[in-house]
N, C-alpha and C positions, 0 to 999 in steps of 0.2 A: 274382551280389547282391553290392552295395555295402550294407555294415551301417555305420551312425553309431555309434562310439562312445558321442557323448551321448545319443542317441537309447536304445542298449541299457541304460545306465544310470538310464532311467526305467523300466525293467521290474524288471531287477538289477543289486545293485551289484557292479560290477566295478572300482571305484576302485582299490583294492588291487593289483592287475596292472597292471604295464607291458603299454602295446598288443602290443609285440612278445611277450614273454610270454604274452599272452593266445593271442595267434595262433598260437603253437606249441603250447599246449593241444587249440585246435580242430584244428590238424594231427594231432597224435597220436590222436583221435579217430575220424579219419576222414573230415574234412573239409578240404579242401584248401585252405592261405590264399593266393593267388595275390600278392596285396601289402598292404601297408601304409603309407599316406599320411596328412600332414595335409591338412585340407580347404584352406588355402591356406598360403603363406609366413609366418612369425611376423611380427607387426606388433606394436609397443607405442605407448603414449601418443595411444590413438585415444578418444575419448571423444564423445556426445551433446552437440549443442549446437543452442540457437533462433538462427534469424535474427533478430534484434531489428528491422534495418533495411537495405534492399536499395535503394543509391542508382547511378544510372552513374556511373562511374569519370572523373575530370574529363580526363583525358586519354586516354582510351583506349576508343574505341566498344564494343570485344565483351566489356569488361571490368566487372566491376561492387563495389560497392565495400560491405562487408557489415559491420554490426556484430552480432559472434553472442556468446551469452550459453550460459558452460559450465558453469553454476552456482557457480563459485568468480570470476566476474568476468567484465566483457564485453573480447572480443578484435575488433581489426579484421583484417580477411581479405580479402584481392582476390582474387574468382574468375570465371573464364571459362565456366563451365558457362552453357549457355543456359536453362536449367529452374529456375535459383534464384529465388527469392521470400521476400518476409519472412513470416515465420510458422512456415517449415519448421523442421522438427526433423530436424540432420543430422549425419553423421558428421564431427566435427573433428580433425584431426591438431595438435595442440599444439606449439609451438617443443621440439624436443628429440624429437620423434616420430620412430621409424623405421617405415618403411613396408616391404611385400616388395621383396627385391632390395637390402636395406640402404641404402635411400633415406632420408636423414634430413633433416627438416624443420626450418629455421632462420630466425630474424626477418629478413625483407629487404624491400626495398624495390623496387616494381614499378609504374614509369612515375610514379615521384614520390611513389606513397603507399606508408605502411609496410602490411605483412602480416607479421599474428603467426600464420602458420600455414597450413592448407590445409582446404579443405573437399572431402571424398575423393567420388570415384566408386566403384560396388563394383569393377570392374576393378582400379582402384588401391589396393584394399583386397586383390588378389591372387584373385577369384574370377573364373572363367574365364568366356569370353565369351559360351557358350552357355547358361549358366545364370543370367544377368542377365536380370530381363524386360523385356519391350518397352519399357515407357515409361521406362526408366532406362539403357538401353544408350548414349544420346549425351548424359548428364548426371549429375547428382549422384543419391545416393543418398536419399532422403526414408523418415524412421520415422515408424509410426503416432503418433497424440498419445499413447498410453497409455505414453510411452516415458520415463522420468524424466531431468533434463538433470544431467552429469557421469556418467552408468554409463558402464561398460566397452562400448565401440561394436562391439569385437570379439567378445566374448561374446555381445551382441545378435544378432549375424550370421551366431553358429554357425561363428566362422571358427578359432574356437580345438579344433574337432571333429578325431578320426582316423576314417578310411576302412578297415574290414578290406574286403578282396575276396574272396569266396570262390568257389572252382572249383566248380562241385556238378555230381555226376552226374548223370543224369537221374533215378533212383530215390530222390533226395534233394529232390521238389518242395517236401515240409514246411519247408525252409529257405530257400525263396523268400517268406518273410516275416517281420518282428521278431519276431511272438510266437513261429514257429517256431524261430529263430534262440537266442530265450529261450529257449525248453525246452531245446534242444541245449547252449545253455553252462551252464546249471543241472545237467543231468545230468554234465555233464563237471566241473564245479568241485563236484557235490555239497551245490548250493544249493536253495532252494525258488522255484519260478514259479509263476504259474496267470494263466489269461487273465481280467482282470477282467471284472466282469460289466457290461453295458449297461444306462444307465439312460436312459429318456426320459419326457416326460409328452406323452400322447397328449388328443385332443380326443374328444368323446362321438360325432364322427361319423365313421363306419366306412368304409374305403377301399374296402368292397367295395360300396358303394352308387354309387360315381363310376367304378370300372373293374372289367369284369370279366375273368377271365384264361381263355385256351383254348388247348390244346395239342394238334396233331394229331399228333405222333410223340412218344408219351411216352420212348421207348428213346433218342433224339438229345434228348429235354428233360425229364430226369423232374421238375426243381423248377422253378416258375417264381414268383416275389415281385414283386409291383408295390406300391411303398409308395407316398403320396398326399401331399405336403407343399404345403399354402397359405401365402399371405403371406410368401415367400420375399426378401429383397433381396439381391441378385445385387453383389458387389463385393469389396474386397481380403479376404484370407484372412488370420488372425493371422499377426505375424511368426512365432512357433513352428512353426507349419506349412510357412510357406513356408521356413524355415529346413532343416524336415524333410527335405522335397520336393527341394532344390537338393542337400542332401549323397546324396540317393539319384539324381542327375543326372534328375530331373526339373525343368521350368519351370514353375515358380507361375502361375496365367492367371487365375482367380477363385475366390469361397470354395466356390462349388459343386463346379467342376471340382478344385481342389484340395484337397475332401474327400475326394471320391470316390476318387482317386490317394494322398491319405494310408491310407485305409482298405485301398487295394488291397496296399499296401506292409505296413502293420500286420496285417491278417489273411491276407494271400494270395488274397484274393477277390475278383475283378474286378465294378465297379460301373457302371452306365451311366444317366445323368441324361437324360430328356427333358422337354421342355417340353411341358407336358399339353395346353395351347390351341394348340399348334401341332401337336400329334400329332394331333389331329382325330378323337378316337375314345374313345366310351367303354369299347370291347373293345381287347383286347392279343391278337393270335392268334401263337403261334409256326409256322410250318409249313416244309415245302420249299419253295423257288423253284421257279416255272414256268421252263423253259426257254425262256432270251431276255429273262426280267425283269431290268429293270433299277432302279439305285438311285445315287442322287449321295451319295458318302459325305463325312463332314466336311471332308476333304482337297479338295474341291471336285472328284472324279473321280468320272465317270459309270462304273461298273463292269456288266458283263453279268454275271447271275445264271446257275446251271445248278440242277438237282434235287443236287446233291451239297451243296447250301451249304443252311442252317437259318436262316431270316430270323425277324425281329420286324416284325408288322405291324400296323397299327389294323383289321384286319379287309379292308381292300384294299390298300393301297401299304405298300410295303418301307420301314422306317423304320431299320432295323439289319442288319449281318450278324451272327449270332448269334456272342460271344465274340470279334470280329474288330475292327468300327469300327460307329458308329451313323451315320444318317443326315443331312445336312444340312438337311433340311427342319424337324428337331425339336430343333435345336440349342439349347441355353441359349444367352441372348443376356443384356443386360444391363437388358430389359424384363422379361424371365421373373419371373413369381409363382407359378407353379404348377409343380410339378415329380413327375414319374411317376419313381421311382427303382426300376431293377432290381437286383434280386439273385437270379441263377439259375445255374442247373448248367447245364452242356452237355457232351455225350459227347467227350470229345477226341477221336477220328478225325475228327467233324464241323466241328472247328474247326480241327486241322491242314490238312484238306482246303480251306477257305475260305483259312484264310491263306497257303496255297502258291501256290493258284490266281490270287489278287488280288496276292502278293508283298507282305504285312500283317502283318509280324513284330513284334510290341508287348509292352509288359509284361502286357496283359491276355490276349493269345491265347496266350505263354508259358506264364502258369499253368492256363490251361485245358487247354492242350494236354496237361500233364502230370499235370493231374487236382488237384482241390481241394478242401479237406475238406467232405465233405457236412454236418457237424454246424456248420461256421460260414457257411454263405449266406447262412442268413437273420440271424443275430447281426450278421453285416458290415451288411447291410441298417440294421440297429436301430442300429449303431454310428455310421452315417452318418446318421441321423435325430438321431441327440443331438447330434452336431458343425453339424448344418444348425440345429438349434434353437437352438445356444446360439452358432454364428457368423454367421448368415444369418436369425437371427429367424423361422425356420419356425416354423409351426404343424402337427404331425405326426396325422393320420389315423390312427385305430384300426385295428389291422390290418397284413400286409399283404394284399392280396387275390392269393391264389396256388393253383398247380397243385402236387400234393406226390403224387409216388410215387418219390421218394428214398429209396434204403436206404442206412440209418446203421447198420447191424449194424456191430458191429467183427470183423475176422479172428478167427479163434482158432488158436494154434498150440501143438501138444503138443510138450512138451521134456525130456529125461532129463539131470540132470546129469553122470552117468556117462560117456552118450553126449559131453556139451560137452567133458568133461576128456579122453576118450581122443581126439578131433578135435584138441583142443588142445594135449594133450601135459601138460595142467596139472593141480592139485589143487584146485580150487577149489570150496569147500565150499557146501551147499545155504543157509545163511545169507547167503554173499558173494554167491551166484545172488541173493538174495531181496533184498538188499541195492540190488545190482545193477538188478532191475526197479522198484526202488522211485525211484532216482533218475530214470529214463526215464519214470516216472510213469505203467507200463504195470500195469493191475490184475491179479491173478492169482489162482490156486488152487493148492496145493501138496499133495503127498502123500509124503512121503519124498523119494524122487530124482525125481518126477513133477510137473511142472508143466504148468499149463493158463493159457498167457499168451491176454490179452485186449489185442490192440494196439489202440491208438487210432485212430479214422478220420483223425487227421493224419498218421498214418503209413501210408497205402495201400500202401507196398514191404513189408510185415511181411506175408508168406504163408507159407512155408516155416520149415521147421527149420533149413535153414543162415541164412535170415534173422536168425530167433534167435541163432544160433551168432554171428553177426557182431555184433550189439548187446552180448552176454557180453564177448565178446573186446575189439573196442575200447574200451568203458569202463574194463572190469579192468586194459587199458593194453597195449597191443601191445610195449612194452619189458619189462611182464613175462612176456612166453612164455618158456618156455626154450627154449633154443638146444642142439643137442650137432652135433658133427662124426659124420660117416657113420661108422659101424663097418663091420668087415670086412677083408679084405685090398684094397690100395691097388692101383689100377691107373691106369698110365699114360694119360694123354690122347693120342688120335693121331686122323689120317686114315685114310678106308677106301682102298682103292688107287682105286675110283671118285673119289673126292673128290680125291686127288692125280693125278690122269691130267688131270680136268677143270680144278683150279688149272694144272697143268702148259702143258695146252691153251693157257690163256689168255695165260699168262707167254708161251708160244711166241709167239703170235698179236702181241701187243704189243711184244717183241722184234723181230718181223720188220719193225714200223712202222706197223701197225694199231691204229686207237681201238675200244677196245670200244662198241658198243650195245646198249638194249634197248628193242628195237620193240615194235607192239603184237600182243599175241598175236590177236587182230582183225582180220578186213580185209573188202572187199568180196566180193561172190559171184564176180567175175570175176577178181580176182587170186589169190583161196582158189587156183583150180586151175593158175593160171601157175606154170612155171619148176620144175615138180616131178618130182624126181629120179627116174631108171627103174625102183629098187627098189619105191620107194613106189608108182609105178602100177600095178606088177605085183600090188601087194594090192587094183586097183580101189578106192581110198576114195571116200566119198563127202564134200565137204565140209562140217561141220557146222554147221546153222545157228541162231542166237540165237531163242529163241522171243519176246522181246522186245528189240530191238537198239535202242539210243538213237541209230544212224543208219546208211545204207545202207553208208556207208564202213566201216564195223565192226558187219558183220551177218553174218559165218559166221568159222570157227573156221581157222586157217591148215594148209594142208600144206607150204608153203616159207616160210622166212625171207624169200628174196630179194625179194619183192614190196615186203615193207615197207623193206626196206634199200634197194632204188632209189628209194621213194617219199622217203627222208630224205637221199640225193645230189640227188636232184631238188630239194627243199627247200633245200639249203646251196646248190647249183649255182646256182640263181636267186639267190642273196644273195651272187655274188661270190666264191663259195670254189670254186677249180678242182682244186685237188690234195686228194683224199678218198679214204681209205683206211679200210674198215670190216671187223670183223668182228661176228659175236655168235653165242653158245652159248645156244641156249636149244632149245626144243619145239615140235613141231607134234602135231598132234592127226590121229589116224586112225582111222575108224570105218568100217567096211563097209555099216551098216545104213541104208537109205533113213529110216527113222523111228528115230530115236536112244532108243533104252530103256535102254540102259548105259553107262557110261563110257566115251569114247575113250580109245584107246591112245594113252600123253604119248610119242613117240619123240625122244630127242635129238639134236640137229643141229649141225654146226658149219658157218657159213657165212660168206660176207666177198665185197667187192666193192669194188675200187679201180677210180679214172678219174682222169685229168691226168698230171702228172709224176709219175714213180717218184721220181729223182733228178736235181737241179740243180746246178750250179756255175757261178756266172753269169759270174764273172771268168775262169774256163777256157773260156766260151761252150761249155759242154758241158751237153747235160742227157737222160735217158733217160725216153722218153714208155712208161706201163704199154702191156703187150702180152701176148700169150698165155703166153709164156715166165717172165712175172713172176710171175703166177698163179700158174702150173705148178710155180714154185720154190715157192713159199710152201706149197703141198701136199706136194712132194717133202721139203722142211724138216721139215715136221710127220711125215712118214712117217719120216723118218730116226729122228726124235727117239724115236718110238713102236717104232721096229726091225720097222719092216712091209715087206714086199716086196710091190709094187704095179706094176699094168700102166696104161696110157695108150690108151684103142684109141677113133679116130675115129667120132663118134656124131653123129644127130639127135634134138633135144630141143625141143619145141614151146616159142617165145620165146629161143631161142639161134641164133647164128649158125652155118649148115650147114656152113661150113668153118672153123671155130674153135672147135670145143666136143669133148670126149672125156669118155668115159665113163670112170671110176678101180674096177678090181676089182684083187679079191687074187690071190694066188697060184691058190686054188682057183676060180676065175673067179666070183665072187661081184662085186656089183656095188656099192661104197659109196658113190657121190655121182659127180659130172661137176664140169668144170672149162673155161671157155670164156668167150666173148664172148657179149655180150648181143645180139639183133638188131638190127639196126639200124631197124626199124621200131617197133620195143617203145622204143628210145633217144628216135626221134624224137616219139613218144608222151606220154615224160616230160620230153622238154626237154632231156637230156642227150647229152654226148660220150660217146665210146668209152669203155665199159664193161666190165671183164672181173670176172668174178665165181666163187666155188666153195661147194659143197654136198657137205658130207660127214657121213654116218650116223654122227655120234658113240659112237653107243649101240653100232653095231657095232665100232668101232675100237677100243673100252675091252673089249668081250666077248672078243675075238682078241686083246688084248694080252698076250705070254707073255713080254715081255723080262726077263731078269735082268740085272742092273748088275753090268759087270766091266772090269777096265781091263787096257789094253794097254801092254805095258812099249814105252818110244820106242825104234825101232830105231839097233843101234850101228853096221849094217853101210851101207852105200852105196848106192845105188836106181838103175836104168839106165832114162831115157825112150828111148820109140821113137815115131815119126811114120808113120803110115800113110796113103794117100790112097787109096779104093776107087773103084771106077765100079761102079755099080749102076741098075737099072732104078728110075726115077724113082717108083716105086709101091712100093718096098721099105721101109717103115718104117726110122729110124736108130737105133732102139730093138732091134730084132730082130739088126741085125748087132751092137750093142754087149751083150747077152745070148749071141751065138755068141762072141764074143772071149775073155768070161769063161770061158765050161765050155773052150774048146781050151788057154787061156792057164792054168789052173789046176795047179798051186797058185800061180806065180809072178808072175801080172796079179793086181794089188793095184788098179788104178785104170784106169777106161777113158773118155776124156772126147772129145766132139764137140766141133772148134772152127771147124770151116768146112764148108759147103757150096757147091758150084760147079755152076751151068747154063750150057750157052751155048758160045761158039767153043771148037771144038777137041774139044768133045762131041756125041756123037750125038744127034739129038732122042730125047726119050723119056728118057734117060740123065740122071745125076747123079753127082756127085763128093763123096763125104764123107770128111774129115779128121778121124782119130784120135788123140790123144795116149794113148801105154801107159804106165803105170809097173809094171817087174818088182820083185821086191824078195825077199828071205828073211831073215826076222828073225833066222835062226840064223848066218849067215855070208854071206860075199863070193861074188856070183855071176859064175861065169866066162862070156866070150864067148860060147863054144858054147854052154852053157846055153840064154843068152838067144835068140843066134840058132836054136836047135833048136825052142824055143817059138814063135819068130816065124814060122817054117816053118809049124809046124800049125796056127798062125791063119790063115793066108794059105790053107791046104788046104782050113780047114772053112768057112772064108767061101765060098769058090769052090763047094765042092760044095752048101754050103744056099739058097746068095743069090745062084749066079752071079756072083761079085763079083770084079772084075779089079783087079790092081794098076795106078793109075795112071802112065803112062811120066812 
């Protein structure tokens, strides 16, 4: 809501406050002020002048040589505006004047002729292009005849105004009007304000004799008033009304439209004017639209209606979408003489639906959607009649013709001062509460600590005790509410173990070179069941389907994070990003019900996807492409950080490469996830290259975490390295042999690493050679050769007995 300070001063005197101070007071009473800005940059030395004569410049075809009377004498001014003419009253920048942008006007010569100033356009005076009336967009501005020569043009054009922009919450629709803002400011400052009574002279003829109002859906339209105005002269609205509209961001059009817009801003009640002769009927019928019915609206767009839309008709054809936009067929035009003026109350839900369906959000629909004051609906119509009578010469018929089932009762709210003080921690007396209610202009009944408050209809948001509690608190002053420090023993803040581990996992993945993603929790029906880990499959989950999905691509809750991660890789690969490494720590949704009746279990999982080059050293012409062992190494690093002993077992998972996939299990043989390459068929469907993924049950990892932080002394004694190459059958996993070596060489063997595998010449078919590097160490002493040799022999014996491994010659 844009509030003109000059306009606000018409209702309540705030001249003794600086705009910034007033904005702070308004903010402290609960309505946020988003900005305080002048209408235009400062200008001085601009006066009203009359063009006494206007002749062709002798040396320039497109320039005019004007003699301009400014009240204190006549100035010769050269002007290039195409609409300059003799007899006009125009804004004149005299020599020494300063225009916006610090542009100084001096006496000068143009094509050999002296020019003592400048005749100005609105744009040159700082008015925004969008607010300039169409007839003045290509030339100078022309004042109406009733202004005086020599008057300050800046004041006349309201360019000395300040605009306060309010950021209103949906419940404060009462401040979508200047009257509502005046009530609010009066309450904040402890001053008086009351909306003035309307005064209009009516003819003896009654509106009901010319038009009848029929309402088919009273719930959607509980009040409809039709005012009839004759002898209307459509023309320009007075300058002060144009200024008020321009300050509010509305471009002036003509006196009829401008007055309806002015009353909308003043009262917060939208109105609509129909050309009665073009309306073509003595009946006004409001009803639901028929399916497929059409209307051409004021923007010349043909719109198809549905039964969700309330329309205004002449008994047959639609002439307006109620509360949203009028029809072009009955639009007020220059030759209009008789007006049917609509003042109505429409159900907010119906207006909201129509505005949404047709994409027509307007000043009118915004107010109807949030609810207008029932007691101002008819008054707004009378106020418009008053102004049309004064500025359009209208003859107003008596009455409106109306349908009226509108509830105008005030909401009653019971409140107790003791309860208010208990909630606020204050000691506000009953007298102070009564004074606050009087400042708000709420009528009330009191009996000791008990108050029965009658909330005025302009404040439709006041329904509950809590609403009144807020009113008392904000007018009393939030700054005046007491504050205390927490009492009792102090407790140091900290993270839970789960929070620490989650943050630690993220830090580990990022340290390993992966980027965090946050993908959709919703996916398609097909992808919801893709790449699901075996321990999740064992729960026989059913993908949860949304009752009203926004699209089929996001219709089901995910059972795996990987499909959406792969979609992200596909999206970025298509945009020339080849080396990608993503991870996500998020939830999947497990439900075993066909018809979901309870909340699905949210399982925390850690997933990742990597493709392209893992390392690249172009200068050395070296690079490492991602493979199975890269992602397995990432998982191994995480398990080492968590101090968990896990195993990797070859497995087949739907959507994964059958020869490059392994499940990850704990020492107790519980599956906690998998690691491997995405199936080539899936990769082709997504348009991505070889991609390797992992998916881990982070929830289980956190549950089984038992690591105790400890420090190991750096060994002071030397270690011994021994390499052995073992020939075994091709089917024997290297990890099994590694485990045997650790067991047989304990406690001296501290580290076992596989550094080579060989198959081919000099080895029998079906056999392979595995080379291991063993590290022997005793932290308390120096090892002897015979100790290392004895341990080495024991290892060779154990691997032969358990795996039929022979030492390679």
